[in-house]
C-alpha positions as semicolon CSV with decimal commas, in nm:
position;residue;x (nm);y (nm);z (nm)
1;M;-4,319;6,656;6,112
2;T;-4,466;6,984;5,997
3;R;-4,691;6,954;5,699
4;P;-4,754;7,294;5,547
5;A;-4,970;7,417;5,269
6;P;-4,877;7,479;4,907
7;T;-4,660;7,780;4,848
8;S;-4,730;8,032;4,578
9;P;-4,532;8,307;4,406
10;P;-4,454;8,593;4,649
11;E;-4,667;8,828;4,445
12;A;-4,972;8,609;4,502
13;R;-4,909;8,463;4,848
14;I;-5,189;8,251;4,987
15;P;-5,334;8,292;5,336
16;A;-5,113;8,220;5,635
17;A;-5,367;7,962;5,754
18;L;-5,240;7,733;5,481
19;H;-4,898;7,724;5,643
20;K;-5,017;7,534;5,952
21;P;-4,971;7,165;6,034
22;L;-5,227;6,923;5,895
23;T;-5,525;6,901;6,126
24;T;-5,890;6,844;6,053
25;G;-6,011;7,148;5,862
26;V;-5,662;7,280;5,787
27;V;-5,512;7,107;5,486
28;A;-5,135;7,111;5,456
29;V;-4,934;7,079;5,139
30;T;-4,656;7,324;5,045
31;L;-4,099;7,327;4,792
32;L;-3,145;7,275;4,869
33;T;-2,896;7,237;5,056
34;A;-2,605;6,989;5,037
35;L;-2,694;6,708;4,806
36;T;-2,839;6,425;5,007
37;A;-2,943;6,078;4,913
38;C;-3,315;6,072;4,856
39;G;-3,373;5,708;4,924
40;S;-3,433;5,452;4,660
41;D;-3,648;5,702;4,472
42;A;-3,353;5,936;4,420
43;D;-3,163;5,694;4,203
44;T;-3,070;5,760;3,846
45;G;-3,329;5,817;3,577
46;S;-3,393;6,011;3,260
47;A;-3,500;6,371;3,292
48;T;-3,760;6,559;3,095
49;G;-3,792;6,917;2,993
50;S;-3,735;7,181;2,731
51;G;-3,367;7,206;2,673
52;G;-3,323;6,901;2,894
53;S;-3,207;6,555;2,815
54;S;-3,407;6,252;2,714
55;T;-3,774;6,334;2,749
56;T;-4,062;6,100;2,800
57;S;-4,422;6,208;2,774
58;S;-4,747;6,078;2,905
59;D;-5,112;6,176;2,890
60;S;-5,251;6,387;3,171
61;G;-5,576;6,193;3,194
62;S;-5,891;6,288;3,005
63;D;-5,735;6,540;2,769
64;S;-5,986;6,733;2,562
65;G;-5,915;6,747;2,192
66;S;-5,710;6,516;1,976
67;D;-5,422;6,765;1,969
68;A;-5,399;6,799;2,348
69;A;-5,031;6,810;2,434
70;K;-4,872;6,541;2,645
71;L;-4,711;6,622;2,976
72;P;-4,347;6,562;3,074
73;S;-4,281;6,249;3,276
74;A;-4,024;6,200;3,554
75;K;-4,026;5,893;3,777
76;T;-3,783;5,990;4,054
77;L;-3,674;6,298;4,246
78;R;-3,349;6,306;4,049
79;D;-3,545;6,290;3,724
80;V;-3,745;6,594;3,831
81;Q;-3,424;6,767;3,942
82;E;-3,288;6,720;3,590
83;F;-3,614;6,847;3,443
84;I;-3,600;7,167;3,652
85;S;-3,233;7,217;3,563
86;G;-3,321;7,164;3,197
87;A;-3,570;7,449;3,229
88;G;-3,277;7,677;3,316
89;L;-3,349;7,691;3,689
90;P;-3,093;7,622;3,965
91;C;-3,166;7,283;4,118
92;D;-2,812;7,162;4,186
93;N;-2,896;7,049;4,537
94;L;-3,168;6,802;4,622
95;T;-3,296;6,667;4,951
96;D;-3,587;6,474;5,090
97;D;-3,512;6,602;5,440
98;E;-3,763;6,877;5,519
99;S;-3,544;7,007;5,801
100;A;-3,233;7,050;5,584
101;Q;-3,076;7,394;5,548
102;G;-3,239;7,603;5,277
103;T;-3,571;7,419;5,273
104;P;-3,894;7,606;5,352
105;A;-3,931;7,681;5,722
106;E;-4,271;7,514;5,715
107;G;-4,132;7,191;5,573
108;F;-4,322;7,006;5,303
109;L;-4,580;6,732;5,286
110;G;-4,479;6,369;5,250
111;P;-4,636;6,031;5,315
112;S;-4,815;5,982;5,646
113;E;-4,614;5,851;5,940
114;E;-4,676;5,590;6,206
115;D;-4,722;5,844;6,486
116;D;-4,981;6,049;6,293
117;S;-5,326;6,069;6,441
118;A;-5,612;5,917;6,247
119;A;-5,720;6,264;6,130
120;E;-5,368;6,359;6,023
121;K;-5,323;6,031;5,839
122;A;-5,653;6,070;5,655
123;E;-5,575;6,424;5,541
124;T;-5,217;6,341;5,446
125;D;-5,312;6,024;5,258
126;A;-5,573;6,217;5,060
127;W;-5,288;6,379;4,866
128;A;-5,151;6,033;4,772
129;I;-4,788;6,150;4,787
130;R;-4,544;5,858;4,783
131;K;-4,230;6,074;4,783
132;S;-4,143;6,441;4,818
133;G;-3,828;6,651;4,806
134;F;-3,689;6,999;4,764
135;C;-3,426;7,179;4,560
136;G;-3,336;7,545;4,529
137;E;-3,299;7,801;4,805
138;T;-3,591;7,967;4,977
139;R;-3,385;8,282;5,043
140;S;-3,263;8,327;4,686
141;D;-3,422;8,550;4,425
142;L;-3,562;8,249;4,239
143;G;-3,665;8,062;4,551
144;G;-3,697;7,685;4,547
145;W;-3,915;7,400;4,434
146;I;-4,101;7,137;4,631
147;I;-4,128;6,818;4,430
148;Y;-4,415;6,575;4,482
149;L;-4,437;6,226;4,333
150;P;-4,800;6,120;4,376
151;S;-4,890;5,753;4,371
152;D;-5,228;5,863;4,234
153;M;-5,228;6,181;4,027
154;K;-5,606;6,187;4,008
155;A;-5,631;6,181;4,389
156;F;-5,377;6,465;4,419
157;Q;-5,563;6,681;4,171
158;E;-5,899;6,603;4,328
159;N;-5,776;6,693;4,675
160;Y;-5,649;7,023;4,542
161;R;-5,988;7,085;4,380
162;K;-6,158;7,036;4,717
163;L;-5,919;7,282;4,878
164;A;-5,940;7,537;4,598
165;T;-6,319;7,540;4,586
166;S;-6,391;7,519;4,959
167;D;-6,585;7,790;5,138
168;D;-6,355;7,836;5,437
169;G;-6,161;8,142;5,330
170;W;-5,930;8,003;5,060
171;K;-6,176;7,986;4,774
172;S;-6,110;8,333;4,634
173;Q;-5,732;8,289;4,616
174;L;-5,660;7,927;4,524
175;P;-5,869;7,842;4,215
176;R;-5,620;8,006;3,980
177;G;-5,366;7,738;4,068
178;E;-5,072;7,659;4,292
179;F;-4,926;7,343;4,141
180;M;-4,732;7,277;3,820
181;I;-4,850;6,939;3,691
182;G;-4,652;6,681;3,496
183;A;-4,767;6,337;3,389
184;D;-4,652;6,176;3,714
185;F;-4,493;6,455;3,921
186;V;-4,589;6,792;4,065
187;V;-4,374;7,100;4,129
188;D;-4,470;7,371;4,377
189;P;-4,260;7,680;4,293
190;T;-4,207;7,983;4,515
191;N;-4,139;8,242;4,248
192;Y;-4,352;8,385;3,967
193;Q;-4,067;8,399;3,714
194;A;-3,968;8,041;3,792
195;S;-4,329;7,937;3,741
196;K;-4,320;8,086;3,391
197;S;-4,004;7,889;3,310
198;L;-4,165;7,563;3,422
199;L;-4,471;7,628;3,208
200;E;-4,245;7,697;2,911
201;A;-4,078;7,361;2,983
202;G;-4,410;7,182;2,941
203;L;-4,575;7,168;3,283
204;L;-4,931;7,291;3,321
205;L;-5,105;7,470;3,605
206;E;-5,410;7,311;3,767
207;N;-5,680;7,578;3,763
208;C;-6,013;7,510;3,937
209;D;-6,171;7,852;3,893
210;P;-6,519;7,791;3,742
211;A;-6,500;8,132;3,575
212;F;-6,156;8,073;3,422
213;K;-6,121;8,140;3,051
214;A;-5,774;8,130;2,903
215;P;-5,681;8,410;2,663
216;D;-5,634;8,316;2,300
217;G;-5,316;8,126;2,229
218;Y;-5,291;7,941;2,562
219;R;-5,329;7,568;2,615
220;V;-5,621;7,430;2,811
221;Q;-5,697;7,063;2,866
222;D;-5,899;6,860;3,111
223;A;-5,749;6,787;3,449
224;R;-5,799;6,445;3,604
225;T;-6,072;6,583;3,827
226;D;-6,402;6,733;3,723
227;G;-6,427;7,109;3,751
228;C;-6,058;7,182;3,688
229;V;-5,839;7,229;3,384
230;L;-5,467;7,221;3,315
231;T;-5,334;7,531;3,143
232;N;-5,013;7,714;3,062
233;H;-5,176;8,048;3,139
234;L;-5,025;8,200;3,453
235;P;-5,214;8,504;3,584
236;D;-4,994;8,811;3,618
237;P;-5,005;8,927;3,982
238;L;-5,010;9,287;3,859
239;D;-5,341;9,214;3,689
240;Q;-5,504;9,085;4,007
């Protein structure tokens, strides 16, 4: 199974090295086709989102400030599918098969497998992903969305912090954020405009840039890992 790195909007594409299989020193995390059963985790559930149906909320960890907004919650892949659809984005098809038509060529990260080496298992398990899936179309104008359901959101955010602040060539490009964070799910979009829609629906971007300062009017709250924040400020690629 190929385990690639997180995707980012085309205007701010991250280094090609991130799109390699998980091996020691190369971390891999990266997001349609005919609707497929997504295992027991793809069963029915209530979706969340702006303009969506019944919404549940949950804290994002150590929020700073008593008025820190709560994050949308979605327990299953189908719940997240409904959330994305509620944000006005096409997510009619859903699959947990990384080789299905329309999914990213690099695949997407899921739980470790029995035939993984010890190094691969350690690096995969560090992301604490219990389930992953994809909806959308990588070749469409809006792209697609990898969905991650971490068993430990703090571990997921901490592993991203380590990647974003490492000194091996990614540091300058990743701190601004790759992942849209919910209370208990993560979306990795492939399109800048789609990212804006997800932020408007209530997700926040994990930003680990120590020099980050959100412009006035944007939300900022503590992430679940030291040194990072969650924010609805998405840097414009034309400003970079």
